[in-house]
Phi, psi and omega in degrees: 000316177303317182295320176294321177297316177299321181291325183291319181295319179299308180299324177295321182293319177296319180293331178286346180294141181274093183302328184281330177288325177299312182298320183295315189293323178290323185284330177294329182289342186249001186303323189251023178257137178276135177287316179245156173292151178294151177287103185225142352279346176203174181294316182295320178292316178298320178294314182296322180291320186283319177300316184283346173282343183244030171076015172269186180215136176235125182248113185272136187231126179274336183214165177302318180302318177295323171303311180298312176305316179286332173286321177293324174298311178302314182297321180291320179295322182269353176078027180279122176277339183197159177250137177278129178208133175251001180274115195289332175293319180293316179302315182298321183291315185293317177300318175299333179255027175058033176257119187286134179231162171214148173224022180292133174307323180298329180269349187308305184286351179254001183305146170272317182208142173251148179233133183223168167270184174217170176278304188210162173240147183242117192292313184302322189245000185063034189261155176244128179258125176233161178223171182277358182284161179084181190291328188290324181067210181271317190301322187289351173272345186232336181277316184306132177296330173237120175256113177261127182246128170250128182219166178238156188297337180282000176265356187273119175242162186289315191222158182307321185291332177291314185291323178286330177286327172290332167296315182299321177293319184294320181252040181316126174081352185202063179294147176298158182294338183223130171235125189230140177257120175258122179239086185077183179295158177298145181205160176203149170231036184291336186255114180050030178055025183265121182289128177235124174270147180084013186294320186232022182168198184306142181276335177230145175232120184233124182250122171263110191251111178269134179280123176237000000 
């Protein structure tokens, strides 16, 4: 009986609190606080710094010729003979510049690297926003050992909510079945707190960012 009485007294005290006042007081305390750090010195530099801080890589390209040259250099460095790609527009572009691609099902499990587009980039977190829409689908964002993303500077937005809002507007009324935020290569530290890259997806994430 005493236990029930004490419990009832506690509940009555809780109910007596002015919840609206508490909520107002809480909000006021954080009104002037920034959720994110500012974008410095600019969105492109911020994205590159943030991505590379989490073991990703960002290659800035000022022209299409520079993009092709940097892709060829990467393939030579890594020993890639071809890139796996399901995006028809990317295949057309690479083929025009004598970069070998494949999209054969027989080559899928043997691919060394896959190349895709993305929806948006997030400057503050160095993230890549991808969806299941388009030719690449879902698999190309998680299966390649090395995931190469080609993007343009007009896809770069400041914060995650900006990018997710842009996806919602782009696909209004018909959102893709999957919307994913990729922040660096796949990683885990489940075993003895040792960081392992590539545990659940690509071991390397490389973004080729073209200035437009």
